[in-house]
N, C-alpha and C positions, 0 to 999 in steps of 0.2 A: 049811476056813477058813485053815489054816496056809498052804496053797498060794496063796490069794488075797493074803495079807499078803506072802508071799515074792515074788510077781509084782510087787506094787506097789513093794516095796523094790528089786527089780531094775530096774524102769523108772525109779525115782527116781535110782538110782545111775548108770544109763546117761545120763540127762539131765544130771546134774551133771558127768560126765566129758567130754561133748561140748563142745568149745570153741565159743563163740558167734562167729559170723562177722558182723563189723560191715561193712556195705556203706557205701561213701562215698555221701554225699548227692549226688544228681544236681543239677547246677546248670542251671537253665533259661535263665539270662541270662549273657551274657559279662561279665566284669569291666569296669567302666567305666575308660577311660584317665584318668589324672590330668589335670586341667585345666592347661593351660600358663599359667604366670604371666608376664604381659608387664610389663616395667618401665614405670613411668609416664613418659610422654614429657614432658620439661620444656617449659613454655611459653616461647615466644620472648620475650625481654625487650622491653618496649615503653617508650617514653619517650626523653628526651634525655639524653645523657651529659654529665657536668659539664664535661668539656674543651670540648665544643662550645659550651655555654652560656657558659663563661668567655671564649672567643674573642669571642663575640657581645657580651658585656658589657665587653670590654677589661680583664679582670682575670686574674690567674693562676688556674690550676686549684686550686692550694693554698689561695688565699684563699677561693675559692668553696666548696670542701669544708669548710673550717673554719667558714664561715658556716652551711653545711648541717648540720654536726654540732651546732652551737649552737642553731639554730632549727628544724630538722626532724630530730630524732633518729630512728634506725631501730631495729627490733627486734633483740634479741640474736642471733637466727638469721641476720640479714643482715650481721653483723659480718664483716669481711674478704671481702666480696663486692663486685661492681661496683655502682656507683650507676646507676640509671635513674630520671630525674626525670619525674614526671607533669606535666601542664599546670598544675595548681594550684601546685606547688612552683616551676616555671619562672616563673610570673607573680609569685609572691612574691619570688623572687630578683631579677627585673628591677626590681621596685618598690624593693627594698632597695638595690640597687646604683645605681639612678638617683638616689636621694636622696643617697647618699654622694658621687656625682660632682658633683651640683649644690651640695652644701655646701662643696666646695673652692673 
């Protein structure tokens, strides 16, 4: 019986002394490449520029822009950017400046 206990003790000690070998996990799939982030393409501005409309209305660009700021305010994000006037604003400006001319 003593020999059985000694054998078990010897086996246990041998198992404890053996370093465990950790095998790296095999990857079955290749790592995915990171998706390329494309910058958003800015939309081409559409509409009429105030300078074009001012010539058409026979007023200065400064006068038209002052009127636009007063009557058609823009978002804070659009501050210090170029004006591009849609058809609704152009029609409103034509009407406003036509009445100013006829009042003279």
